[in-house]
C-alpha positions in Angstrom: 52.2 111.6 66.4 49.0 111.0 64.4 47.5 107.7 65.3 47.6 105.0 62.5 46.5 102.0 64.8 46.0 99.6 62.0 48.6 101.2 59.6 46.3 104.0 58.6 45.3 107.3 59.9 41.4 107.3 59.6 40.2 108.9 56.5 43.7 110.1 55.5 46.2 108.7 52.9 50.0 108.5 53.6 50.3 111.3 51.1 47.9 113.4 53.1 49.9 112.9 56.3 53.2 113.6 54.5 51.7 117.0 53.4 50.8 118.0 56.9 53.9 117.8 57.3 54.2 114.9 59.8 57.4 112.8 60.1 56.2 110.2 62.5 53.1 108.0 63.0 52.0 105.7 65.8 50.7 102.2 65.0 49.8 99.4 67.4 51.5 96.1 67.8 48.5 94.3 69.3 46.1 95.3 66.5 48.6 94.6 63.7 49.4 91.2 65.3 45.8 90.4 65.2 45.3 91.6 61.7 46.8 91.5 59.1 49.3 89.4 61.1 53.1 89.5 61.1 53.5 87.0 58.2 51.6 89.4 55.8 53.7 92.3 57.0 56.9 90.4 56.5 55.8 89.5 53.0 55.2 93.1 52.2 58.6 94.1 53.5 57.5 95.7 56.8 54.8 98.1 57.6 56.4 101.1 55.9 56.0 99.4 52.5 52.8 97.9 53.3 51.2 101.4 53.9 53.4 103.2 51.6 54.8 105.5 54.2 58.4 106.9 54.0 58.4 108.6 57.4 59.0 107.1 60.9 56.8 104.8 62.7 56.5 104.2 66.5 54.6 101.1 67.6 53.1 100.7 71.0 53.6 97.3 72.7 50.0 96.6 73.1 50.2 96.9 76.9 47.5 99.5 77.0 45.2 97.7 74.7 45.6 94.5 76.6 44.8 96.6 79.8 41.6 97.8 78.3 40.5 94.2 77.5 39.5 93.7 81.1 37.7 90.3 81.5 39.4 89.1 78.3 43.1 89.0 79.6 45.2 87.6 82.5 48.4 89.2 83.5 51.1 86.7 84.9 54.7 87.0 85.8 56.0 86.1 82.3 53.5 88.1 80.3 49.8 88.6 79.3 47.3 86.0 78.0 44.4 87.5 76.3 41.5 86.8 73.9 41.2 88.5 70.5 38.5 91.1 70.5 37.7 89.8 67.0 37.2 86.0 67.4 37.9 85.2 71.0 41.1 83.3 70.2 43.8 83.1 72.9 47.2 84.6 72.5 50.1 85.1 74.9 52.4 88.1 74.8 55.8 88.1 76.5 58.4 90.8 76.7 60.4 88.9 74.2 57.5 88.1 71.7 56.4 91.7 71.6 60.0 92.6 70.4 59.7 89.9 67.8 56.4 91.2 66.6 57.8 94.7 66.3 60.9 93.4 64.4 58.3 91.9 61.9 56.4 95.2 61.8 59.7 97.1 61.2 58.8 100.1 63.3 61.5 102.7 64.0 60.7 103.0 67.7 59.5 100.0 69.6 57.7 100.2 72.9 58.5 97.6 75.7 55.7 95.5 77.1 54.5 97.1 80.3 51.6 96.8 82.7 49.4 99.8 82.6 47.2 100.1 85.7 44.1 102.4 86.0 44.5 105.9 87.4 42.4 105.1 90.4 44.2 102.0 91.4 45.7 101.6 94.9 49.4 101.4 95.7 49.5 97.7 95.8 48.3 97.6 92.2 50.9 100.2 91.2 53.7 98.5 92.9 52.9 95.2 91.2 52.6 96.9 87.7 56.0 98.7 88.4 57.8 95.4 89.3 56.5 93.6 86.3 57.2 96.6 84.0 60.8 96.8 85.2 61.4 93.0 85.1 59.9 92.8 81.6 61.9 95.7 80.4 65.1 94.0 81.3 64.0 90.9 79.5 63.0 92.9 76.4 66.3 94.8 76.3 68.3 91.4 76.5 66.1 90.0 73.7 66.5 93.2 71.6 70.3 93.0 71.9 70.2 89.3 70.9 68.1 89.9 67.6 68.6 91.8 64.5 66.3 94.1 62.4 64.6 92.4 59.4 64.6 95.3 57.0 68.0 96.8 57.0 67.6 99.8 59.3 68.1 100.3 63.0 65.1 100.1 65.4 65.2 101.9 68.9 63.6 100.5 72.0 61.8 102.6 74.6 60.9 101.5 78.2 57.8 102.9 79.9 58.0 104.5 83.3 55.0 103.5 85.5 54.0 104.2 89.2 50.6 105.8 89.1 50.5 109.2 90.7 52.8 108.2 93.5 55.9 110.3 93.6 57.9 107.5 95.4 57.0 104.9 92.9 57.5 107.1 89.8 61.0 107.9 91.1 61.6 104.2 91.7 60.4 103.2 88.2 62.5 105.9 86.6 65.6 105.1 88.4 65.3 101.4 87.6 64.7 102.0 83.9 67.4 104.7 83.6 69.9 101.8 84.3 69.0 100.3 81.0 70.4 103.5 79.4 68.1 103.5 76.3 67.9 106.2 73.7 64.6 107.6 74.9 62.0 107.1 77.6 58.2 107.0 77.8 55.9 108.1 80.6 52.8 105.7 80.8 50.0 105.1 83.1 48.6 108.7 82.7 45.5 110.1 81.3 43.8 106.9 82.4 41.3 108.3 84.7 43.2 110.4 87.2 42.4 114.1 87.7 44.2 116.4 85.3 46.2 118.2 88.0 47.6 114.8 89.1 48.5 114.1 85.5 50.4 117.3 85.1 52.1 117.0 88.5 53.2 113.6 87.9 54.5 114.4 84.3 56.6 117.3 85.8 57.9 115.0 88.5 59.0 112.3 86.1 60.7 114.5 83.5 63.0 115.7 86.4 64.4 112.2 86.5 65.0 111.6 82.8 68.3 113.1 81.5 67.8 116.2 79.4 69.4 114.6 76.4 66.9 111.6 76.3 63.6 112.4 74.4 60.6 112.1 76.8 57.4 110.6 75.4 54.1 111.1 77.2 51.8 108.4 76.0 48.1 109.1 75.0 48.0 112.8 75.7 46.2 115.0 74.8 44.2 118.2 74.1 45.9 121.2 72.6 46.2 122.7 76.0 47.7 119.5 77.3 50.5 119.8 74.7 51.4 123.3 75.8 51.3 122.5 79.5 53.2 119.2 79.1 56.0 120.7 77.0 56.3 123.3 79.7 56.9 120.4 82.1 59.6 118.8 79.9 57.8 116.6 77.4 58.9 116.2 73.8 56.6 113.7 72.2 52.9 113.0 72.3 50.3 110.8 70.6 46.6 111.0 71.0 43.4 110.0 69.1 41.7 113.3 69.9 42.5 115.1 66.6 41.0 112.5 64.4 38.3 110.9 66.7 36.9 114.4 67.7 37.1 115.5 64.1 34.9 112.6 63.0 32.5 113.7 65.7 32.3 117.3 64.3 34.7 119.0 66.6 37.4 121.3 65.1 40.2 122.9 66.9 41.3 126.5 66.2 43.6 129.1 67.8 40.3 130.7 69.3 39.0 127.5 70.7 36.9 124.6 69.6 34.1 124.6 67.0 31.2 122.1 67.0 30.4 122.2 63.3 27.1 120.3 63.8 25.6 123.4 65.6 22.8 124.9 63.7 24.4 128.4 63.9 26.9 127.1 61.1 24.1 126.1 58.7 24.2 129.4 56.8 27.8 130.5 57.7 29.7 130.9 54.5 33.0 132.0 56.0 36.0 129.6 55.7 36.2 126.8 58.2 39.6 128.3 59.1 41.5 131.0 57.3 44.8 130.8 59.2 46.3 128.8 56.3 47.2 125.7 58.4 45.2 123.3 56.2 44.2 123.7 52.5 41.0 121.7 52.9 39.6 123.7 55.7 40.7 127.0 54.0 38.9 126.1 50.8 35.5 125.1 52.3 32.9 127.0 54.3 31.5 126.2 57.7 28.0 125.9 56.1 29.4 123.3 53.6 31.1 121.3 56.3 27.9 121.5 58.4 26.0 120.1 55.4 28.4 117.2 55.0 27.9 116.2 58.6 24.2 116.4 58.4 24.3 114.1 55.3 27.0 111.8 56.7 29.3 112.4 53.8 32.7 110.9 54.4 34.4 114.0 52.9 33.3 115.9 56.1 35.3 113.5 58.3 38.2 113.7 55.9 38.2 117.6 56.1 37.8 117.8 59.8 40.4 115.2 60.5 42.9 116.7 58.2 42.2 120.2 59.7 42.8 118.9 63.3 45.9 117.1 62.5 47.3 120.2 60.7 46.4 122.2 63.7 48.2 119.9 66.1 51.3 119.7 64.0 51.3 123.4 63.7 51.1 123.9 67.5 54.2 121.6 68.0 56.0 123.7 65.2 55.0 126.9 66.9 56.2 125.4 70.3 59.6 124.6 68.7 60.0 128.0 67.2 59.0 129.7 70.5 61.6 127.5 72.4 64.3 128.5 69.9 63.5 132.1 70.3 63.5 131.8 74.2 59.9 132.9 74.0 58.0 129.7 75.0 56.3 131.0 78.3 54.9 134.1 76.6 53.8 132.1 73.5 52.2 129.5 75.8 50.2 132.1 77.9 49.0 133.9 74.7 47.8 130.6 73.3 46.1 129.5 76.4 44.4 132.8 77.0 42.9 132.7 73.5 42.2 129.1 73.5 40.6 128.6 77.0 41.1 132.0 78.8 43.6 130.5 81.2 47.3 130.8 81.9 50.2 128.3 81.9 
């Protein structure tokens, strides 16, 4: 899912994203609550109309963003009190109010409020986060069942499995949340500072607990290699800022590895940025030209690189689906990883 935190994928229009093609975006409840605010979104008829997007939207609950506001938030039993990163004003999120906010946004997939502890936390912190996340999930589901969508279409709700990198706690969290019997499940609290091997092992463990007919969403992951390795471990859905953020910093992803277009060796390289056909923009411009755009801080450079990286990510997921359908995933994965980073699955 391309990241559209504020209702926009940076440097891209809704039509650009539609042409990738991508069918779902991720926006953020916390940021949209802060601005433009739920009243403006309701007046517009919901986020889809506000941003002219006909595809699907998943909204994060804001739990991770509040977690990142250390020093500006306080987690209590009933929710989270935090200060706006814009003006310092105080706000309080509860499991119920986060559902109300997402009803106003009109997202197709709504994440429940959770507690996202850091990857290097101890067991006591993980247990406390797990307990609150389970309790809040039950409250959120009850409120979800007692409220109605505002814009005439159904909204699905997803709980978030926590537990750090503890196998015991992850199993406990999964079992408690599976009792809610929701349509899909998310794996949270990973890619937050823990070693990569622990992220992969924990992902593989958690997907074993989630029924095969329930989509599994690994939040905030990751690199192209992460996508391959986590699909191999049972994950279906991902989101990450890497394609657009790294693109704006001059890094492009290709089947043969990464390119830093700012490097001087591309100054006089008039070959296409990428000739694989995954992106019209990067197929039509040279590395030399894109290098020039970055050196002159032209916004077009960020736009080309972002669209190329997003196209690459969407193509990877399409290739993965095709390989799975052909019962050829492991071979495809190893070939990709060998070319991309000279490693196996």
